[in-house]
C-alpha atoms as a printed R data frame, in Angstrom:
   type eleno elety resid chain resno      x      y       z
1  ATOM     1    CA   MET     A     1  0.088 -0.058  -0.047
2  ATOM     2    CA   MET     A     2  2.766  2.446   1.032
3  ATOM     3    CA   ASP     A     3  4.500  1.510  -2.272
4  ATOM     4    CA   TYR     A     4  1.556  2.466  -4.145
5  ATOM     5    CA   VAL     A     5  1.106  5.807  -2.541
6  ATOM     6    CA   ILE     A     6  4.830  6.727  -3.129
7  ATOM     7    CA   GLY     A     7  4.637  5.558  -6.777
8  ATOM     8    CA   ILE     A     8  1.532  7.964  -7.280
9  ATOM     9    CA   LEU     A     9  3.502 10.903  -5.596
10 ATOM    10    CA   VAL     A    10  6.644 10.345  -7.856
11 ATOM    11    CA   ILE     A    11  4.479 10.266 -11.097
12 ATOM    12    CA   GLY     A    12  2.594 13.426  -9.783
13 ATOM    13    CA   LEU     A    13  6.003 15.224  -9.181
14 ATOM    14    CA   MET     A    14  7.247 14.112 -12.517
15 ATOM    15    CA   GLY     A    15  4.112 15.367 -14.253
16 ATOM    16    CA   LEU     A    16  4.474 18.726 -12.498
17 ATOM    17    CA   CYS     A    17  8.000 19.077 -13.708
18 ATOM    18    CA   TYR     A    18  7.214 18.273 -17.218
19 ATOM    19    CA   TRP     A    19  4.332 20.829 -17.209
20 ATOM    20    CA   ASN     A    20  6.613 23.461 -16.040
21 ATOM    21    CA   LEU     A    21  9.070 22.831 -18.707
22 ATOM    22    CA   PHE     A    22  6.292 22.731 -21.283
23 ATOM    23    CA   LYS     A    23  4.996 26.177 -20.064
24 ATOM    24    CA   LYS     A    24  8.423 27.572 -20.210
25 ATOM    25    CA   SER     A    25  9.138 26.495 -23.776
26 ATOM    26    CA   PHE     A    26  5.920 27.799 -25.177
27 ATOM    27    CA   ALA     A    27  5.730 31.022 -23.068
28 ATOM    28    CA   LYS     A    28  5.258 34.220 -25.213
29 ATOM    29    CA   VAL     A    29  8.007 36.811 -25.491
30 ATOM    30    CA   LYS     A    30  6.888 39.922 -23.785
31 ATOM    31    CA   LYS     A    31  8.060 43.468 -23.873
32 ATOM    32    CA   VAL     A    32  7.106 45.989 -21.227
33 ATOM    33    CA   LYS     A    33  8.434 49.441 -19.973
34 ATOM    34    CA   ALA     A    34  9.846 48.851 -16.578
35 ATOM    35    CA   GLN     A    35 12.182 50.122 -13.715
36 ATOM    36    CA   LEU     A    36 14.463 47.989 -11.612
37 ATOM    37    CA   VAL     A    37 13.241 48.643  -8.031
38 ATOM    38    CA   GLU     A    38 15.008 46.018  -6.039
39 ATOM    39    CA   LYS     A    39 17.876 43.643  -6.068
40 ATOM    40    CA   TYR     A    40 18.753 41.085  -3.533
41 ATOM    41    CA   THR     A    41 20.371 37.715  -2.770
42 ATOM    42    CA   TYR     A    42 19.444 34.820  -0.504
43 ATOM    43    CA   THR     A    43 20.647 31.393   0.423
44 ATOM    44    CA   PRO     A    44 18.116 28.839   0.248
45 ATOM    45    CA   VAL     A    45 17.695 26.535   3.288
46 ATOM    46    CA   SER     A    46 18.636 22.766   2.490
47 ATOM    47    CA   ARG     A    47 20.388 19.958   3.907
48 ATOM    48    CA   SER     A    48 23.150 20.173   1.102
49 ATOM    49    CA   GLU     A    49 26.280 21.660   1.959
50 ATOM    50    CA   ALA     A    50 26.515 23.406  -1.518
51 ATOM    51    CA   ASN     A    51 24.085 26.264  -0.949
52 ATOM    52    CA   PRO     A    52 24.635 28.649  -3.796
53 ATOM    53    CA   LYS     A    53 23.243 32.018  -3.420
54 ATOM    54    CA   VAL     A    54 20.118 33.061  -5.614
55 ATOM    55    CA   TYR     A    55 20.325 36.379  -7.282
56 ATOM    56    CA   VAL     A    56 16.995 38.183  -7.712
57 ATOM    57    CA   LEU     A    57 15.900 41.379  -9.599
58 ATOM    58    CA   VAL     A    58 12.572 42.942  -9.105
59 ATOM    59    CA   PHE     A    59 11.104 45.320 -11.853
60 ATOM    60    CA   GLU     A    60  8.159 47.500 -11.630
61 ATOM    61    CA   CYS     A    61  6.077 47.834 -14.850
62 ATOM    62    CA   GLU     A    62  4.035 50.857 -16.067
63 ATOM    63    CA   LYS     A    63  0.825 49.779 -14.495
64 ATOM    64    CA   GLY     A    64  2.426 49.081 -11.037
65 ATOM    65    CA   LYS     A    65  2.894 45.208 -11.720
66 ATOM    66    CA   ARG     A    66  5.989 43.812 -10.198
67 ATOM    67    CA   LEU     A    67  7.926 41.032 -11.925
68 ATOM    68    CA   SER     A    68 10.897 39.178 -10.306
69 ATOM    69    CA   PHE     A    69 13.514 37.092 -11.949
70 ATOM    70    CA   ASN     A    70 16.361 34.877 -10.809
71 ATOM    71    CA   VAL     A    71 19.576 35.799 -12.593
72 ATOM    72    CA   PRO     A    72 23.089 34.288 -12.757
73 ATOM    73    CA   GLN     A    73 25.580 35.769 -10.528
74 ATOM    74    CA   PHE     A    74 27.771 37.009 -13.478
75 ATOM    75    CA   SER     A    75 24.996 39.088 -14.829
76 ATOM    76    CA   TYR     A    76 23.565 40.374 -11.384
77 ATOM    77    CA   GLY     A    77 26.119 43.235 -11.070
78 ATOM    78    CA   GLY     A    78 25.407 44.592 -14.443
79 ATOM    79    CA   TYR     A    79 21.877 45.633 -13.529
80 ATOM    80    CA   LYS     A    80 21.693 49.179 -11.875
81 ATOM    81    CA   LEU     A    81 18.927 50.048  -9.377
82 ATOM    82    CA   LYS     A    82 16.497 52.667 -10.609
83 ATOM    83    CA   LYS     A    83 17.360 52.152 -14.241
84 ATOM    84    CA   LYS     A    84 14.331 52.362 -16.554
85 ATOM    85    CA   GLY     A    85 14.122 50.826 -20.021
86 ATOM    86    CA   THR     A    86 12.228 48.036 -21.912
87 ATOM    87    CA   LEU     A    87 12.163 44.712 -20.366
88 ATOM    88    CA   LYS     A    88 12.112 41.657 -22.703
89 ATOM    89    CA   TYR     A    89 11.271 38.434 -21.066
90 ATOM    90    CA   LYS     A    90 10.010 34.843 -21.675
91 ATOM    91    CA   GLY     A    91  8.256 33.058 -18.802
92 ATOM    92    CA   ASP     A    92 10.637 33.497 -15.836
93 ATOM    93    CA   MET     A    93 13.704 34.375 -17.970
94 ATOM    94    CA   ILE     A    94 15.001 37.977 -18.831
95 ATOM    95    CA   LEU     A    95 16.131 38.151 -22.399
96 ATOM    96    CA   GLU     A    96 17.064 41.839 -22.541
97 ATOM    97    CA   PHE     A    97 16.719 44.995 -20.624
98 ATOM    98    CA   LYS     A    98 17.810 48.359 -22.148
């Protein structure tokens, strides 16, 4: 009985992962006027010793909507707070900000 429940959970988690990949690959490219309003990093809590920092950028769009994106460490420093421009993104990935 317990094996059956674990099997159902594993299949459900795999389905969720595939759904997320499917959504990302077919997401539309969007362009909005935005301003970078916040930058921060955090270290996720886990049992692993290799806890890399997560680098986050938060943009505010014209109508007040906020969008946040995880970015690689090497690009994080290139984004300047309060900069205004056109944000081009697809799903949860920044394609361009200028």
